[in-house]
N, C-alpha and C positions, 0 to 999 in steps of 0.2 A: 436289113436293117430292124430292130425291135422300136416297134412306135413305145413312144413315151406316156407314161398316163399321166392323165392329169388326176390332182390333188381333188380330193372330197370338197366341193363349194357349198358350206356348211350354211350360209348365207345365203346363196342362191335357192335350196334346198328350203328352208323355215320358210321364204317366201312364197315360194309356190304351196307349199301348206294354207299358206293365208290362215283362214278359223282354226278355232282350236286350238288355239295355244295362248299359254297362261304363263309370265313369268316369276316366280317368286323366289321373295329375300330370303335365304334361309340363315339362320343364329346358329353359330358352334354348336354341334350339338343334335342339331334339330332334327327328326324322323321325316324323310320324305316318302316314304311307305315299309311296314311292316310286314316281316315273312308271314305268308297265309291272306296277304287284302288282296283285291279283286282287280289281275292285273289288266288295265284297259287304259295304259297310255306309255307311250317311250318318256326319256330323258333326256336334256339336253345340259353339259354344263357350259356355261356363259364365263364363268369368273370360280374360282374355286376348287375343293376337293372335297372328294366322298369316297365313304370304304362300303363295301358289301359285307354283310356279315349274316353268317346261319346260326342259327342254335338247333340242337339233336334235341331228340325227345327226351333224355339226360339231360338237358337243359345245361350245356356245354355250349357253347358261343367260338367261334372261328370266324376270324375277317377272310374272305374271299377274292377280297380285291378293294383293289387302289386305287378312285380315276381323278382325272384331275379337267383343267379346259380345256373345250371343244370335243371333251368324249363325252357317248349316247350310253344312257343305261335303260333296265328296265323293256328292251327291246324284247321277252320273249314270248309278249305279249302277241307280237307279230307270226308268231309260229302257232298259234294256238294254245299258249298259256295259259290258265283260267282264273291261277292266283300265285302270287310272287312266291318266287321259289328262296328269297332272301331278304334281308332287309338293308335300305341307305339311307345313310347317315350322313349328314353334313359334319364335316374333320374341321371347320372355321366359317366362318362368311361366307355366304354363297351365294350367287346369281345364277339359276335355274330354270331354265323353261320346260314345262310340262305339256307335251302333243298329243293329244287325243289321238287314240287308235284308229281310229275311222278314219281319220282325214288324213294321216299318215297314208295308210292302205290306200287310199283314192290317190293322192299322188306318184307312189310308188307305181299304180297300176297305169294310171294316166302318163308319166312320164319316163320314158324307157332309161333315158340317160340317165337319170336320176336315179333309178332303180339299181341301175350298173353302179355307179357311185356308192351309192349306199351298201350293196353287198359288199363290193370291196371293203370301203370302213369295217365294218363289220367280220370280215373274215378276219382282217390284220387283227383287232381282237382277239380273235380265235387261236389266232399264231400266238398273240401273246399269252392268252390263257395255258397252250399246252406248254409255253417254255417255263413258266408258273411251277409246272408240274412237271416238267424236268427236271428242273431247278430245285423243287421240294423232293424227289427221289433220290438227285443224287448229289445236289453238292451240298456242303459242312455247312453248319448255323451259319460259320461267319461268314461265307462267299454268301450264304442267304441276306444276311443282314447288310449282306453293302451295295448288294444286286440293287433293294429293294430303296435304298438309299440315293442312288443315283437314279434310280426310274422314277422317282418321285421329285430329282430333281430335272428330272425331260433330258438327264444323257440317253444320247443313242436315239432321240426320237427328230423328227423333224423341228419341232419347235425349237427355238432356243434355250438354253438351257437357265434353269434358275437355279443358284446354286445355296440359296438360302430358301429351307422349305420347312414348310412348318410343325411347329413344335407338335413329337407326337409322344405318348407315355411309353415305356420302357415295357408296359404291360399290353398295349397297344402292338407295338413292333416286335411282341415274343408272343403274339396269336400269332400275326401275319407269317411270319418262318417257321411257327410251328418249335419254339423251343422254351427254353425258361425265364424269366426276367433276369434272373441272377446273372445269366449267359450272353444276354446282351448286354449288362451293365461292364460286364467284363470288356466283351471286344468294343463298344462303346468310349471307353478309357483305351484302351489300346489304340483304337483309331486315331481320337486323341492326341494320345504319345507321341505318336508317329506321324504326326500333322496331316493326316487324310482328313481330316472334320476338324471343326472349329466352332465356339460357341460363342458370335458378339451380337444380341437381339434376334437371336435366333440360332439354328442348326444351319451353319455353312458347311455345304458336301463340296470339297477339291477333286479335280478331273483324276487325280495320284489315287482316289481311291479304287478306280478302274484294275489299279493293280491286286486289289485282293484277290481280283475276280478270274485276272491271266494268271496268276499264280499256279503250278499245279503241286 
């Protein structure tokens, strides 16, 4: 019989770290770090959502990740990354904990159980990134838009779904899925007309939006 893996106990993990923790209250659009900054800490989102973006040498910006409550980011510094490969920006008012690299490394070295749990957590993130790549390569822009909204609403995650998601501009959604704002506008109007999403003090994502992804 396969043993059930315990969930990552982030609160116990942060307690073990002890020193080197700083809680940051972020306003919407506040930068947590910029591409090229020194990579000397990891971050944990206590509440809110953060987007990761990269800028090419030609100045073109792309959204490479949208993270939410209980997600870590900036962990590349633990693998020898000396500078940030992306920028991190608060998408809404956020509570984010900054964890200094040296303290995290010490706990991961001294506490093998937490090291294993943290590794599992990061591997789950890696699987998500692989799924994002497959989505970008093989799915239509309509399916990619539906998937992003479902992920933002926590459908398919262990956490309880949050059907009302933070407001995102159509330009940002277009950057995430790799299409134009006009296409996003077309699909959003279609989703709304079909009752898959609605607007009422925010964007409400209904579980029926899953049908867009499942439909061949």
